[in-house]
MOPAC internal coordinates of N, CA, C and O (Angstrom, degrees):
PM7 1SCF
backbone

  N    0.0000 0     0.00 0     0.00 0    0    0    0
  C    1.4484 1     0.00 0     0.00 0    1    0    0
  C    1.5303 1   107.28 1     0.00 0    2    1    0
  O    1.2310 1   120.26 1   -51.01 1    3    2    1
  N    1.3187 1   117.11 1   128.99 1    3    2    1
  C    1.4575 1   119.24 1   178.96 1    5    3    2
  C    1.5317 1   110.71 1   -87.78 1    6    5    3
  O    1.2310 1   120.72 1    -7.10 1    7    6    5
  N    1.3271 1   116.23 1   172.90 1    7    6    5
  C    1.4725 1   120.68 1  -176.37 1    9    7    6
  C    1.5221 1   112.40 1   -61.69 1   10    9    7
  O    1.2310 1   120.17 1   143.04 1   11   10    9
  N    1.3322 1   117.27 1   -36.96 1   11   10    9
  C    1.4626 1   120.66 1  -179.91 1   13   11   10
  C    1.5247 1   110.72 1   -64.36 1   14   13   11
  O    1.2310 1   120.56 1   136.64 1   15   14   13
  N    1.3109 1   116.54 1   -43.36 1   15   14   13
  C    1.4665 1   120.78 1   178.56 1   17   15   14
  C    1.5242 1   110.28 1   -64.97 1   18   17   15
  O    1.2310 1   120.51 1   137.91 1   19   18   17
  N    1.3155 1   116.63 1   -42.09 1   19   18   17
  C    1.4667 1   120.09 1   179.11 1   21   19   18
  C    1.5219 1   110.70 1   -64.05 1   22   21   19
  O    1.2310 1   119.84 1   138.67 1   23   22   21
  N    1.3327 1   117.92 1   -41.33 1   23   22   21
  C    1.4693 1   121.39 1   177.95 1   25   23   22
  C    1.5229 1   110.77 1   -63.30 1   26   25   23
  O    1.2310 1   120.49 1   135.48 1   27   26   25
  N    1.3306 1   116.66 1   -44.52 1   27   26   25
  C    1.4644 1   120.83 1   179.79 1   29   27   26
  C    1.5217 1   110.88 1   -62.83 1   30   29   27
  O    1.2310 1   120.60 1   139.74 1   31   30   29
  N    1.3300 1   116.47 1   -40.26 1   31   30   29
  C    1.4615 1   120.75 1   178.25 1   33   31   30
  C    1.5261 1   110.49 1   -64.30 1   34   33   31
  O    1.2310 1   120.33 1   138.86 1   35   34   33
  N    1.3290 1   116.97 1   -41.14 1   35   34   33
  C    1.4594 1   121.06 1   178.12 1   37   35   34
  C    1.5171 1   112.42 1   -64.10 1   38   37   35
  O    1.2310 1   120.31 1   138.16 1   39   38   37
  N    1.3238 1   117.01 1   -41.84 1   39   38   37
  C    1.4648 1   120.95 1   178.39 1   41   39   38
  C    1.5211 1   109.70 1   -64.88 1   42   41   39
  O    1.2310 1   120.07 1   135.06 1   43   42   41
  N    1.3221 1   117.48 1   -44.94 1   43   42   41
  C    1.4691 1   120.16 1   179.86 1   45   43   42
  C    1.5174 1   111.15 1   -62.33 1   46   45   43
  O    1.2310 1   120.07 1   140.02 1   47   46   45
  N    1.3162 1   117.47 1   -39.98 1   47   46   45
  C    1.4713 1   120.89 1   177.77 1   49   47   46
  C    1.5228 1   110.66 1   -62.92 1   50   49   47
  O    1.2310 1   120.31 1   138.57 1   51   50   49
  N    1.3315 1   117.00 1   -41.43 1   51   50   49
  C    1.4672 1   120.69 1   178.44 1   53   51   50
  C    1.5188 1   110.88 1   -64.71 1   54   53   51
  O    1.2310 1   120.09 1   136.73 1   55   54   53
  N    1.3298 1   117.44 1   -43.27 1   55   54   53
  C    1.4683 1   120.69 1   177.33 1   57   55   54
  C    1.5215 1   109.76 1   -60.82 1   58   57   55
  O    1.2310 1   120.16 1   134.24 1   59   58   57
  N    1.3206 1   117.29 1   -45.76 1   59   58   57
  C    1.4680 1   121.09 1  -179.48 1   61   59   58
  C    1.5279 1   111.27 1   -58.86 1   62   61   59
  O    1.2310 1   120.20 1   137.27 1   63   62   61
  N    1.3385 1   117.23 1   -42.73 1   63   62   61
  C    1.4746 1   120.50 1   179.01 1   65   63   62
  C    1.5301 1   111.05 1   -64.20 1   66   65   63
  O    1.2310 1   120.73 1   135.12 1   67   66   65
  N    1.3197 1   116.20 1   -44.88 1   67   66   65
  C    1.4645 1   119.47 1  -178.26 1   69   67   66
  C    1.5291 1   111.17 1   -68.15 1   70   69   67
  O    1.2310 1   120.05 1   141.91 1   71   70   69
  N    1.3251 1   117.52 1   -38.09 1   71   70   69
  C    1.4669 1   121.05 1   175.93 1   73   71   70
  C    1.5277 1   109.95 1   -61.70 1   74   73   71
  O    1.2310 1   120.16 1   137.34 1   75   74   73
  N    1.3207 1   117.31 1   -42.66 1   75   74   73
  C    1.4655 1   121.07 1   179.39 1   77   75   74
  C    1.5339 1   110.99 1   -61.24 1   78   77   75
  O    1.2310 1   120.27 1   136.88 1   79   78   77
  N    1.3139 1   117.08 1   -43.12 1   79   78   77
  C    1.4676 1   120.75 1   178.91 1   81   79   78
  C    1.5297 1   111.48 1   -62.12 1   82   81   79
  O    1.2310 1   120.57 1   132.71 1   83   82   81
  N    1.3289 1   116.51 1   -47.29 1   83   82   81
  C    1.4675 1   120.12 1  -177.69 1   85   83   82
  C    1.5274 1   110.37 1   -69.40 1   86   85   83
  O    1.2310 1   119.94 1   140.51 1   87   86   85
  N    1.3108 1   117.73 1   -39.49 1   87   86   85
  C    1.4683 1   120.60 1   178.04 1   89   87   86
  C    1.5242 1   110.93 1   -61.98 1   90   89   87
  O    1.2310 1   120.07 1   139.02 1   91   90   89
  N    1.3100 1   117.46 1   -40.98 1   91   90   89
  C    1.4659 1   120.95 1   177.47 1   93   91   90
  C    1.5254 1   110.90 1   -62.45 1   94   93   91
  O    1.2310 1   120.32 1   139.19 1   95   94   93
  N    1.3208 1   117.00 1   -40.81 1   95   94   93
  C    1.4632 1   120.70 1   178.51 1   97   95   94
  C    1.5256 1   110.79 1   -67.00 1   98   97   95
  O    1.2310 1   119.96 1   140.51 1   99   98   97
  N    1.3249 1   117.67 1   -39.49 1   99   98   97
  C    1.4672 1   121.24 1   176.41 1  101   99   98
  C    1.5194 1   109.69 1   -59.51 1  102  101   99
  O    1.2310 1   120.35 1   132.43 1  103  102  101
  N    1.3234 1   116.93 1   -47.57 1  103  102  101
  C    1.4682 1   121.21 1  -179.20 1  105  103  102
  C    1.5262 1   111.37 1   -63.53 1  106  105  103
  O    1.2310 1   119.96 1   141.09 1  107  106  105
  N    1.3268 1   117.67 1   -38.91 1  107  106  105
  C    1.4663 1   121.72 1   178.13 1  109  107  106
  C    1.5229 1   110.80 1   -61.21 1  110  109  107
  O    1.2310 1   120.59 1   130.99 1  111  110  109
  N    1.3139 1   116.48 1   -49.01 1  111  110  109
  C    1.4651 1   120.65 1  -178.03 1  113  111  110
  C    1.5350 1   110.43 1   -68.62 1  114  113  111
  O    1.2310 1   120.23 1   136.29 1  115  114  113
  N    1.3233 1   117.17 1   -43.71 1  115  114  113
  C    1.4683 1   120.64 1  -179.50 1  117  115  114
  C    1.5206 1   112.18 1   -62.12 1  118  117  115
  O    1.2310 1   120.15 1   148.38 1  119  118  117
  N    1.3288 1   117.32 1   -31.62 1  119  118  117
  C    1.4672 1   120.99 1  -178.71 1  121  119  118
  C    1.5277 1   112.42 1   -78.37 1  122  121  119
  O    1.2310 1   120.40 1   169.62 1  123  122  121
  N    1.3317 1   116.83 1   -10.38 1  123  122  121
  C    1.4587 1   120.19 1  -177.09 1  125  123  122
  C    1.5107 1   113.10 1    89.94 1  126  125  123
  O    1.2310 1   120.26 1  -176.08 1  127  126  125
  N    1.3234 1   117.11 1     3.92 1  127  126  125
  C    1.4595 1   121.13 1   179.86 1  129  127  126
  C    1.5164 1   113.46 1   -67.83 1  130  129  127
  O    1.2310 1   120.65 1   159.45 1  131  130  129
  N    1.3218 1   116.37 1   -20.55 1  131  130  129
  C    1.4642 1   122.03 1   177.29 1  133  131  130
  C    1.5236 1   107.69 1  -156.94 1  134  133  131
  O    1.2310 1   119.64 1   -34.92 1  135  134  133
  N    1.3352 1   118.29 1   145.08 1  135  134  133
  C    1.4589 1   119.53 1   179.14 1  137  135  134
  C    1.5324 1   112.23 1   -71.50 1  138  137  135
  O    1.2310 1   121.02 1   154.01 1  139  138  137
  N    1.3267 1   115.65 1   -25.99 1  139  138  137
  C    1.4625 1   120.82 1   176.59 1  141  139  138
  C    1.5170 1   108.44 1  -158.46 1  142  141  139
  O    1.2310 1   121.45 1   -12.94 1  143  142  141
  N    1.3196 1   114.83 1   167.06 1  143  142  141
  C    1.4648 1   120.93 1   177.51 1  145  143  142
  C    1.5187 1   107.49 1  -149.32 1  146  145  143
  O    1.2310 1   121.52 1   -18.78 1  147  146  145
  N    1.3268 1   114.69 1   161.22 1  147  146  145
  C    1.4646 1   120.25 1   178.22 1  149  147  146
  C    1.5205 1   107.78 1  -134.09 1  150  149  147
  O    1.2310 1   121.22 1   -47.97 1  151  150  149
  N    1.3127 1   115.28 1   132.03 1  151  150  149
  C    1.4600 1   121.65 1   172.02 1  153  151  150
  C    1.5176 1   105.14 1  -113.16 1  154  153  151
  O    1.2310 1   120.70 1   -60.02 1  155  154  153
  N    1.3174 1   116.27 1   119.98 1  155  154  153
  C    1.4521 1   119.68 1  -172.56 1  157  155  154
  C    1.5107 1   114.70 1  -112.50 1  158  157  155
  O    1.2310 1   121.60 1   -21.08 1  159  158  157
  N    1.3208 1   114.54 1   158.92 1  159  158  157
  C    1.4504 1   121.79 1   172.99 1  161  159  158
  C    1.5099 1   115.43 1    73.42 1  162  161  159
  O    1.2310 1   120.23 1  -151.01 1  163  162  161
  N    1.3271 1   117.16 1    28.99 1  163  162  161
  C    1.4641 1   119.80 1  -179.78 1  165  163  162
  C    1.5260 1   110.25 1   -76.33 1  166  165  163
  O    1.2310 1   120.72 1   -44.09 1  167  166  165
  N    1.3179 1   116.23 1   135.91 1  167  166  165
  C    1.4634 1   121.40 1  -179.74 1  169  167  166
  C    1.5177 1   112.27 1   -95.03 1  170  169  167
  O    1.2310 1   120.12 1   157.58 1  171  170  169
  N    1.3136 1   117.37 1   -22.42 1  171  170  169
  C    1.4632 1   121.67 1  -173.51 1  173  171  170
  C    1.5308 1   110.69 1  -122.83 1  174  173  171
  O    1.2310 1   120.88 1  -136.23 1  175  174  173
  N    1.3162 1   115.92 1    43.77 1  175  174  173
  C    1.4598 1   121.79 1  -171.05 1  177  175  174
  C    1.5182 1   113.71 1   -62.71 1  178  177  175
  O    1.2310 1   119.60 1   144.57 1  179  178  177
  N    1.3198 1   118.36 1   -35.43 1  179  178  177
  C    1.4650 1   119.40 1  -178.94 1  181  179  178
  C    1.5198 1   110.30 1   -60.57 1  182  181  179
  O    1.2310 1   120.30 1   132.19 1  183  182  181
  N    1.3124 1   117.03 1   -47.81 1  183  182  181
  C    1.4701 1   120.95 1   178.61 1  185  183  182
  C    1.5247 1   110.62 1   -65.77 1  186  185  183
  O    1.2310 1   120.41 1   137.99 1  187  186  185
  N    1.3136 1   116.82 1   -42.01 1  187  186  185
  C    1.4645 1   121.34 1  -179.33 1  189  187  186
  C    1.5307 1   110.48 1   -61.72 1  190  189  187
  O    1.2310 1   120.17 1   134.09 1  191  190  189
  N    1.3251 1   117.28 1   -45.91 1  191  190  189
  C    1.4679 1   120.57 1  -179.60 1  193  191  190
  C    1.5216 1   111.49 1   -60.69 1  194  193  191
  O    1.2310 1   119.93 1   139.35 1  195  194  193
  N    1.3245 1   117.74 1   -40.65 1  195  194  193
  C    1.4678 1   120.34 1   177.87 1  197  195  194
  C    1.5210 1   111.33 1   -61.85 1  198  197  195
  O    1.2310 1   120.72 1   141.37 1  199  198  197
  N    1.3150 1   116.23 1   -38.63 1  199  198  197
  C    1.4670 1   120.70 1  -177.05 1  201  199  198
  C    1.5264 1   111.62 1   -73.54 1  202  201  199
  O    1.2310 1   119.96 1   136.20 1  203  202  201
  N    1.3392 1   117.67 1   -43.80 1  203  202  201
  C    1.4707 1   120.30 1  -172.55 1  205  203  202
  C    1.5266 1   114.03 1   -89.82 1  206  205  203
  O    1.2310 1   119.37 1   166.45 1  207  206  205
  N    1.3290 1   118.80 1   -13.55 1  207  206  205
  C    1.4683 1   120.89 1  -176.80 1  209  207  206
  C    1.5345 1   113.50 1   -55.39 1  210  209  207
  O    1.2310 1   118.82 1   134.92 1  211  210  209
  N    1.3334 1   119.86 1   -45.08 1  211  210  209
  C    1.4727 1   118.50 1   178.80 1  213  211  210
  C    1.5329 1   112.66 1   -61.49 1  214  213  211
  O    1.2310 1   120.23 1   141.95 1  215  214  213
  N    1.3145 1   117.17 1   -38.05 1  215  214  213
  C    1.4729 1   121.24 1   178.43 1  217  215  214
  C    1.5274 1   110.16 1   -65.02 1  218  217  215
  O    1.2310 1   120.61 1   137.17 1  219  218  217
  N    1.3229 1   116.45 1   -42.83 1  219  218  217
  C    1.4706 1   120.66 1   179.09 1  221  219  218
  C    1.5210 1   110.57 1   -62.44 1  222  221  219
  O    1.2310 1   120.43 1   134.89 1  223  222  221
  N    1.3313 1   116.79 1   -45.11 1  223  222  221
  C    1.4825 1   120.05 1   179.10 1  225  223  222
  C    1.5262 1   110.69 1   -60.70 1  226  225  223
  O    1.2310 1   120.75 1   135.92 1  227  226  225
  N    1.3276 1   116.18 1   -44.08 1  227  226  225
  C    1.4675 1   120.20 1  -179.10 1  229  227  226
  C    1.5213 1   111.79 1   -62.92 1  230  229  227
  O    1.2310 1   120.32 1   149.12 1  231  230  229
  N    1.3178 1   116.99 1   -30.88 1  231  230  229
  C    1.4718 1   121.76 1  -179.45 1  233  231  230
  C    1.5275 1   112.46 1   -90.07 1  234  233  231
  O    1.2310 1   119.61 1   176.37 1  235  234  233
  N    1.3408 1   118.34 1    -3.63 1  235  234  233
  C    1.4554 1   120.93 1   179.95 1  237  235  234
  C    1.5199 1   113.42 1    73.38 1  238  237  235
  O    1.2310 1   121.36 1  -145.73 1  239  238  237
  N    1.3246 1   115.00 1    34.27 1  239  238  237
  C    1.4520 1   121.71 1  -175.78 1  241  239  238
  C    1.5252 1   109.09 1  -118.50 1  242  241  239
  O    1.2310 1   120.88 1   -37.94 1  243  242  241
  N    1.3108 1   115.92 1   142.06 1  243  242  241
  C    1.4662 1   122.62 1  -178.79 1  245  243  242
  C    1.5293 1   110.06 1  -101.17 1  246  245  243
  O    1.2310 1   120.73 1   -43.57 1  247  246  245
  N    1.3228 1   116.20 1   136.43 1  247  246  245
  C    1.4607 1   122.38 1   176.68 1  249  247  246
  C    1.5216 1   108.86 1  -106.43 1  250  249  247
  O    1.2310 1   120.66 1   -48.98 1  251  250  249
  N    1.3212 1   116.35 1   131.02 1  251  250  249
  C    1.4587 1   120.92 1   179.95 1  253  251  250
  C    1.5311 1   108.89 1  -125.89 1  254  253  251
  O    1.2310 1   120.04 1   -78.95 1  255  254  253
  N    1.3259 1   117.52 1   101.05 1  255  254  253
  C    1.4661 1   118.93 1   177.95 1  257  255  254
  C    1.5284 1   110.36 1   -73.88 1  258  257  255
  O    1.2310 1   120.95 1   -42.41 1  259  258  257
  N    1.3078 1   115.78 1   137.59 1  259  258  257
  C    1.4625 1   122.94 1   178.44 1  261  259  258
  C    1.5280 1   106.50 1  -120.68 1  262  261  259
  O    1.2310 1   120.72 1   -82.54 1  263  262  261
  N    1.3119 1   116.23 1    97.46 1  263  262  261
  C    1.4617 1   122.01 1  -174.77 1  265  263  262
  C    1.5234 1   109.77 1   -77.17 1  266  265  263
  O    1.2310 1   120.71 1   -38.09 1  267  266  265
  N    1.3355 1   116.25 1   141.91 1  267  266  265
  C    1.4598 1   120.61 1   174.01 1  269  267  266
  C    1.5305 1   108.47 1   -72.44 1  270  269  267
  O    1.2310 1   120.72 1   -16.10 1  271  270  269
  N    1.3148 1   116.23 1   163.90 1  271  270  269
  C    1.4611 1   120.84 1  -177.45 1  273  271  270
  C    1.5279 1   111.98 1   -56.73 1  274  273  271
  O    1.2310 1   120.27 1   141.11 1  275  274  273
  N    1.3304 1   117.08 1   -38.89 1  275  274  273
  C    1.4678 1   119.41 1  -179.91 1  277  275  274
  C    1.5305 1   112.31 1   -95.11 1  278  277  275
  O    1.2310 1   120.48 1  -176.37 1  279  278  277
  N    1.3258 1   116.68 1     3.63 1  279  278  277
  C    1.4656 1   124.53 1   176.55 1  281  279  278
  C    1.5268 1   114.07 1    58.91 1  282  281  279
  O    1.2310 1   120.16 1  -155.00 1  283  282  281
  N    1.3323 1   117.31 1    25.00 1  283  282  281
  C    1.4632 1   119.46 1   176.37 1  285  283  282
  C    1.5185 1   111.56 1   -88.02 1  286  285  283
  O    1.2310 1   120.58 1   151.86 1  287  286  285
  N    1.3258 1   116.50 1   -28.14 1  287  286  285
  C    1.4668 1   121.76 1   178.19 1  289  287  286
  C    1.5195 1   108.60 1  -128.27 1  290  289  287
  O    1.2310 1   121.32 1   -28.31 1  291  290  289
  N    1.3082 1   115.07 1   151.69 1  291  290  289
  C    1.4561 1   120.80 1   179.62 1  293  291  290
  C    1.5151 1   109.28 1  -136.61 1  294  293  291
  O    1.2310 1   120.99 1   -40.23 1  295  294  293
  N    1.3215 1   115.72 1   139.77 1  295  294  293
  C    1.4603 1   121.74 1   168.54 1  297  295  294
  C    1.5215 1   106.23 1  -101.66 1  298  297  295
  O    1.2310 1   120.36 1   -32.57 1  299  298  297
  N    1.3097 1   116.93 1   147.43 1  299  298  297
  C    1.4643 1   120.85 1   175.48 1  301  299  298
  C    1.5154 1   107.99 1  -122.96 1  302  301  299
  O    1.2310 1   121.15 1   -58.97 1  303  302  301
  N    1.3399 1   115.40 1   121.03 1  303  302  301
  C    1.4564 1   121.63 1   175.33 1  305  303  302
  C    1.5341 1   106.54 1   -92.51 1  306  305  303
  O    1.2310 1   121.27 1   -44.01 1  307  306  305
  N    1.3189 1   115.18 1   135.99 1  307  306  305
  C    1.4675 1   122.23 1   179.97 1  309  307  306
  C    1.5278 1   106.38 1  -117.71 1  310  309  307
  O    1.2310 1   121.06 1   -54.12 1  311  310  309
  N    1.3424 1   115.57 1   125.88 1  311  310  309
  C    1.4710 1   120.77 1  -179.25 1  313  311  310
  C    1.5110 1   110.47 1  -135.32 1  314  313  311
  O    1.2310 1   121.45 1   -28.79 1  315  314  313
  N    1.3151 1   114.82 1   151.21 1  315  314  313
  C    1.4677 1   119.34 1   171.10 1  317  315  314
  C    1.5121 1   108.06 1   -73.70 1  318  317  315
  O    1.2310 1   120.93 1   -31.43 1  319  318  317
  N    1.2869 1   115.82 1   148.57 1  319  318  317
  C    1.4586 1   119.48 1   177.09 1  321  319  318
  C    1.5106 1   111.18 1   138.32 1  322  321  319
  O    1.2310 1   121.38 1    -0.42 1  323  322  321
  N    1.3123 1   114.97 1   179.58 1  323  322  321
  C    1.4756 1   119.36 1  -175.98 1  325  323  322
  C    1.5333 1   111.23 1   -62.21 1  326  325  323
  O    1.2310 1   121.44 1   -40.65 1  327  326  325
  N    1.3038 1   114.84 1   139.35 1  327  326  325
  C    1.4515 1   120.38 1   176.62 1  329  327  326
  C    1.5129 1   108.69 1   -90.50 1  330  329  327
  O    1.2310 1   121.18 1   -20.26 1  331  330  329
  N    1.2999 1   115.34 1   159.74 1  331  330  329
  C    1.4708 1   119.29 1  -178.59 1  333  331  330
  C    1.4931 1   110.80 1   -98.39 1  334  333  331
  O    1.2310 1   120.10 1   180.00 1  335  334  333

């Protein structure tokens, strides 16, 4: 395995972990288990938001990205309510 393949595998693993965290929070809020949730410190939020947005819309849950000042990390707030 070359360095490029290893880097790509590492990025995909990180995206998969972050997607799993946000998807779990979406399911928690959609089920009524919590009125809202926050997943913090995401490094790959742009990719994660693209992946989970259809699931959030289907569940009637709103995603609100909260970008850090330097945009290196992002928190995502998940709330029940109309999606955009």
